[in-house]
C-alpha positions as a Markdown table, in Angstrom:
| # | Residue | x | y | z |
|---|---|---|---|---|
| 1 | Met | -18.2 | 15.9 | -19.5 |
| 2 | Asp | -18.2 | 12.8 | -17.4 |
| 3 | Ser | -20.0 | 13.2 | -14.0 |
| 4 | Ala | -17.0 | 11.4 | -12.4 |
| 5 | Ala | -15.1 | 14.6 | -13.0 |
| 6 | Leu | -17.8 | 16.4 | -11.0 |
| 7 | Thr | -17.6 | 14.2 | -7.9 |
| 8 | Gly | -17.5 | 17.1 | -5.5 |
| 9 | Ala | -20.2 | 19.1 | -7.2 |
| 10 | Pro | -23.2 | 20.1 | -5.1 |
| 11 | Trp | -25.9 | 18.2 | -7.0 |
| 12 | Arg | -29.6 | 19.1 | -6.3 |
| 13 | Lys | -32.6 | 17.1 | -7.5 |
| 14 | Ser | -35.2 | 19.0 | -9.4 |
| 15 | Ser | -38.3 | 19.9 | -7.3 |
| 16 | His | -40.4 | 18.7 | -10.3 |
| 17 | Ser | -39.3 | 15.1 | -9.7 |
| 18 | Asn | -42.4 | 14.8 | -7.5 |
| 19 | Gly | -40.6 | 12.7 | -4.8 |
| 20 | Gln | -40.1 | 9.8 | -7.2 |
| 21 | Ala | -36.8 | 8.3 | -8.1 |
| 22 | Gln | -34.1 | 10.8 | -8.9 |
| 23 | Cys | -34.6 | 12.3 | -12.3 |
| 24 | Val | -32.8 | 15.6 | -13.2 |
| 25 | Glu | -30.1 | 17.1 | -11.1 |
| 26 | Val | -28.3 | 20.4 | -11.3 |
| 27 | Ala | -25.1 | 21.6 | -9.8 |
| 28 | Val | -23.7 | 25.2 | -9.8 |
| 29 | Leu | -19.9 | 24.9 | -10.3 |
| 30 | Pro | -17.3 | 27.1 | -8.8 |
| 31 | Asn | -16.7 | 29.0 | -12.0 |
| 32 | Gly | -20.4 | 29.9 | -12.2 |
| 33 | Ser | -21.3 | 27.4 | -14.9 |
| 34 | Val | -24.2 | 24.9 | -14.4 |
| 35 | Ala | -24.0 | 21.2 | -14.8 |
| 36 | Thr | -27.1 | 19.0 | -15.4 |
| 37 | Arg | -27.5 | 15.3 | -15.5 |
| 38 | Asp | -30.2 | 12.6 | -15.8 |
| 39 | Ser | -29.6 | 10.8 | -12.5 |
| 40 | Lys | -32.5 | 8.3 | -13.0 |
| 41 | Ala | -31.0 | 6.8 | -16.1 |
| 42 | His | -27.4 | 7.8 | -15.9 |
| 43 | Gly | -26.6 | 8.9 | -12.3 |
| 44 | His | -22.9 | 8.5 | -12.9 |
| 45 | Gly | -23.0 | 9.2 | -16.6 |
| 46 | Pro | -22.3 | 12.3 | -18.6 |
| 47 | Ala | -23.4 | 15.8 | -17.6 |
| 48 | Leu | -24.2 | 18.8 | -19.8 |
| 49 | Ile | -22.4 | 22.0 | -18.8 |
| 50 | Phe | -23.9 | 25.4 | -19.5 |
| 51 | Thr | -22.4 | 28.9 | -19.1 |
| 52 | Thr | -24.2 | 31.2 | -16.7 |
| 53 | His | -25.7 | 33.1 | -19.7 |
| 54 | Gln | -27.0 | 29.9 | -21.4 |
| 55 | Trp | -28.6 | 28.7 | -18.1 |
| 56 | Gln | -30.3 | 32.0 | -17.5 |
| 57 | Thr | -31.6 | 32.0 | -21.1 |
| 58 | Phe | -33.0 | 28.5 | -20.6 |
| 59 | Gln | -34.7 | 29.4 | -17.4 |
| 60 | Thr | -36.2 | 32.5 | -18.9 |
| 61 | Gly | -37.6 | 30.4 | -21.8 |
| 62 | Val | -39.2 | 28.0 | -19.4 |
| 63 | Gln | -40.7 | 30.7 | -17.2 |
| 64 | His | -42.2 | 32.5 | -20.2 |
| 65 | Gly | -43.5 | 29.3 | -21.8 |
| 66 | Val | -41.2 | 29.6 | -24.9 |
| 67 | Leu | -40.1 | 25.9 | -24.4 |
| 68 | Gly | -42.6 | 23.1 | -24.8 |
| 69 | Gln | -43.6 | 21.0 | -21.8 |
| 70 | Val | -42.9 | 17.3 | -21.7 |
């Protein structure tokens, strides 16, 4: 999905961006799904859209160390 279609979305920058240039942003959409985008490289580019279940599964994986760190 193109971020232009998400113009009114309430984007939030990740707290892990360490105060540097914008990096990863997340927006919870009215239907409960979650959009993410790389605002450092593609601030107005495409966004990935996840269902609530997909997003919760991702967060659980991160919290439990199932996903590797970059």
